[in-house]
C-alpha positions as CSV (number, residue, x, y, z in Angstrom):
1,G,1.3,23.1,21.8
2,R,-1.2,20.0,22.5
3,M,-4.1,19.9,20.8
4,G,-6.8,17.1,20.2
5,I,-9.8,16.8,16.9
6,Y,-12.9,14.8,16.9
7,G,-15.5,14.8,14.9
8,T,-18.9,11.9,13.6
9,S,-19.8,11.8,10.3
10,W,-19.0,14.3,7.5
11,P,-16.9,16.4,10.3
12,G,-15.3,13.0,11.4
13,F,-14.3,13.6,7.5
14,Y,-12.9,16.5,8.4
15,A,-10.9,15.2,11.4
16,S,-9.7,12.3,9.5
17,A,-8.2,15.5,6.7
18,S,-6.6,16.9,9.3
19,M,-4.1,13.8,10.2
20,I,-2.2,14.5,6.6
21,D,0.8,16.7,6.8
22,A,-0.8,17.6,10.0
23,H,0.7,21.0,12.3
24,P,3.3,19.4,15.1
25,A,0.6,20.7,17.9
26,L,-1.9,17.6,17.0
27,K,-1.0,14.5,18.9
28,A,-5.1,13.0,19.1
29,V,-7.5,12.7,16.7
30,S,-9.9,10.6,16.8
31,P,-12.3,10.1,13.6
32,Q,-15.8,9.0,14.6
33,A,-18.1,7.2,12.0
34,P,-15.7,9.3,9.4
35,V,-16.7,9.2,5.7
36,T,-13.8,7.8,3.9
37,D,-14.8,6.2,0.6
38,L,-18.5,7.3,-0.6
39,F,-19.1,4.7,-3.2
40,M,-17.7,2.2,-1.4
41,G,-20.2,2.4,1.8
42,D,-20.4,5.3,3.2
43,D,-23.5,7.6,3.2
44,S,-24.1,7.6,-1.0
45,F,-23.6,3.7,-2.5
46,H,-23.3,0.8,0.2
47,N,-21.3,-1.9,-2.5
48,G,-22.4,0.1,-5.3
49,A,-26.0,0.6,-4.5
50,F,-27.3,3.9,-4.8
51,M,-29.1,4.9,-1.0
52,L,-31.8,6.6,-3.0
53,A,-33.6,8.0,-0.4
54,A,-31.0,8.7,2.5
55,N,-29.5,11.0,-0.6
56,F,-32.3,13.1,-1.8
57,G,-33.7,13.2,1.7
58,F,-30.4,14.8,2.6
59,Y,-29.2,16.9,-0.1
60,V,-33.1,18.8,-0.1
61,H,-31.8,20.7,2.4
62,F,-28.3,22.1,1.1
63,P,-29.5,23.8,-1.8
64,P,-26.3,25.2,-3.6
65,R,-24.6,28.4,-2.0
66,G,-24.2,30.8,-4.9
67,P,-21.5,33.4,-5.6
68,T,-22.6,35.2,-2.4
69,P,-23.3,32.6,0.4
70,K,-25.6,33.5,3.3
71,P,-27.0,31.7,6.6
72,P,-29.9,29.1,5.9
73,D,-33.0,30.7,6.6
74,A,-33.9,29.3,9.5
75,N,-38.0,30.2,8.5
76,A,-37.5,28.9,5.5
77,A,-40.1,25.7,4.9
78,R,-38.7,22.2,4.8
79,F,-39.6,19.7,1.7
80,D,-43.1,18.4,1.0
81,Y,-43.4,15.2,0.9
82,G,-46.9,14.6,0.4
83,T,-47.1,11.9,2.3
84,P,-45.4,9.7,5.5
85,D,-44.8,6.7,3.4
86,G,-41.3,7.4,1.8
87,Y,-41.1,4.2,-0.1
88,D,-44.4,5.3,-1.9
89,Y,-42.8,8.8,-2.6
90,H,-40.3,7.3,-4.7
91,R,-42.0,4.8,-6.4
92,R,-44.3,7.5,-7.7
93,L,-41.7,9.6,-8.5
94,G,-40.4,7.6,-11.3
95,P,-37.0,6.8,-12.9
96,L,-34.0,8.7,-10.9
97,S,-33.8,10.7,-13.6
98,E,-36.9,12.5,-12.4
99,T,-35.4,13.5,-9.2
100,R,-33.7,16.2,-10.7
101,R,-37.0,17.7,-11.3
102,Y,-36.4,19.1,-7.2
103,L,-32.6,18.7,-7.2
104,G,-31.1,19.7,-10.7
105,D,-28.8,22.9,-9.5
106,N,-27.3,20.9,-6.6
107,P,-23.9,20.0,-7.8
108,Y,-23.4,17.8,-5.0
109,Y,-26.5,15.2,-5.7
110,L,-25.4,15.4,-9.4
111,M,-22.1,14.4,-9.4
112,H,-23.9,10.9,-7.7
113,L,-26.3,10.6,-10.7
114,E,-23.1,11.2,-13.1
115,H,-20.9,8.7,-11.5
116,P,-22.9,6.1,-10.9
117,T,-19.7,3.2,-11.1
118,Y,-16.3,3.4,-8.9
119,D,-14.6,5.5,-11.5
120,P,-11.7,8.4,-10.8
121,F,-13.8,10.4,-9.8
122,W,-14.9,8.2,-6.5
123,K,-10.9,6.6,-6.1
124,A,-9.8,9.8,-6.6
125,R,-11.6,11.3,-3.0
126,N,-11.2,8.0,-0.9
127,I,-9.1,10.2,2.0
128,T,-7.9,6.3,3.1
129,A,-4.6,6.9,0.1
130,H,-3.5,9.9,1.7
131,L,-3.2,8.4,5.8
132,K,0.0,8.3,5.3
133,G,3.4,9.1,7.4
134,L,1.1,9.9,10.5
135,K,3.1,10.9,14.1
136,H,0.3,11.5,16.3
137,A,-2.4,9.0,18.3
138,V,-5.5,7.9,16.2
139,L,-9.1,6.7,18.0
140,T,-11.2,5.7,15.1
141,V,-15.0,5.2,16.3
142,G,-18.1,3.1,14.6
143,G,-21.4,1.7,15.5
144,W,-21.8,-1.8,13.7
145,F,-25.8,-0.9,13.5
146,D,-25.0,2.8,11.6
147,A,-27.1,3.0,8.5
148,E,-24.7,6.0,7.0
149,D,-20.6,5.2,7.5
150,L,-20.5,1.6,8.5
151,V,-17.4,0.9,6.1
152,G,-15.6,4.3,6.5
153,P,-14.1,3.5,10.3
154,L,-12.9,0.3,9.6
155,L,-11.1,1.5,6.5
156,T,-9.8,4.4,8.3
157,Y,-8.5,2.2,11.1
158,R,-7.3,-0.6,8.3
159,S,-5.2,2.4,6.2
160,I,-3.4,3.7,8.8
161,E,-2.3,0.4,10.6
162,Q,-0.8,-0.2,7.0
163,S,0.7,2.8,6.3
164,S,1.5,4.4,9.5
165,P,2.9,1.7,11.5
166,G,4.1,2.3,15.4
167,I,1.8,5.0,15.7
168,P,-0.9,4.3,18.9
169,N,-3.7,4.0,16.4
170,A,-7.0,1.7,17.8
171,I,-10.5,1.4,16.9
172,V,-13.8,1.2,18.4
173,M,-16.7,-0.8,17.4
174,G,-20.4,-0.8,19.4
175,P,-23.9,-1.7,19.1
176,W,-24.3,1.8,18.2
177,A,-26.1,3.4,15.7
178,H,-24.9,6.8,13.8
179,G,-23.1,8.6,16.0
180,D,-24.6,7.0,19.2
181,W,-21.7,6.6,21.2
182,S,-22.0,10.5,21.6
183,R,-25.1,10.7,23.4
184,G,-27.2,9.2,26.3
185,E,-26.4,6.2,28.0
186,G,-26.4,3.7,24.7
187,N,-28.2,0.7,27.0
188,R,-30.5,0.5,24.3
189,L,-31.3,0.1,20.6
190,G,-34.5,0.5,20.0
191,N,-36.0,-3.2,21.3
192,L,-32.6,-3.7,22.0
193,D,-31.4,-4.0,25.8
194,F,-28.3,-4.3,25.8
195,R,-28.6,-4.3,29.6
196,S,-24.7,-1.8,29.7
197,P,-24.2,2.0,29.4
198,T,-22.4,1.4,26.6
199,S,-22.0,4.9,25.1
200,A,-20.9,6.4,28.4
201,Y,-18.7,4.1,29.4
202,Y,-17.3,4.1,26.2
203,R,-17.3,8.5,26.9
204,E,-15.7,8.1,30.1
205,A,-13.3,5.4,30.0
206,I,-12.5,5.3,26.5
207,E,-12.5,8.7,25.2
208,Y,-11.6,10.8,27.7
209,A,-8.6,8.3,28.2
210,F,-7.5,8.9,25.0
211,F,-7.5,12.5,24.7
212,A,-6.4,13.0,28.2
213,Q,-3.3,10.9,27.7
214,G,-2.4,13.0,24.5
215,A,-3.0,16.5,26.3
216,T,-0.2,15.3,29.1
217,G,2.4,14.1,26.1
218,L,3.0,10.8,28.1
219,A,3.5,8.1,26.2
220,Y,0.2,5.8,25.0
221,P,0.3,2.4,26.3
222,S,0.0,-0.2,23.8
223,I,-3.4,0.3,22.6
């Protein structure tokens, strides 16, 4: 009778979606680096600038499933760029339209080429407009060095504060790249040494406590 949900990146979006008209057993949800608004700052466009290399490199691994989907072939050859230099690859590829040669049958990629502005297509896919009337606790998580989903956690937290006042609603932002809070000690980022196990501390002192509180049914402290 007491359920908790969490997820990171696209699963973070699914966690956010689970909060809409939620089942009464849902007591605690943690959207982590949740994909929230693809045009304004998550994954696809950053402040309107199309993230070509990130999107091309992502969608080449997601071919259309067709009318009879089947599990992916674990032995399938990976996309061959022909060079370790990603900048050089895309420079030689030419205009953006040339990417259709490789991804022209991928509807997820094509929707980015067909909607290069913040039009009704993208606005309708901003999930924050639907995060209303929530009745459970929420802990949103993000990283200040997240190259994929930096804006999503901030938009999610802010929208819940505005549309669901009174529920336990908190946000954690740390010195992390995409999903780093869920793995490792978190004491380093590249050459930076934080001299503190930031990820381990988050998991043990914050995330565990958040879900344990929801499982017991006790009231959350002011967070």
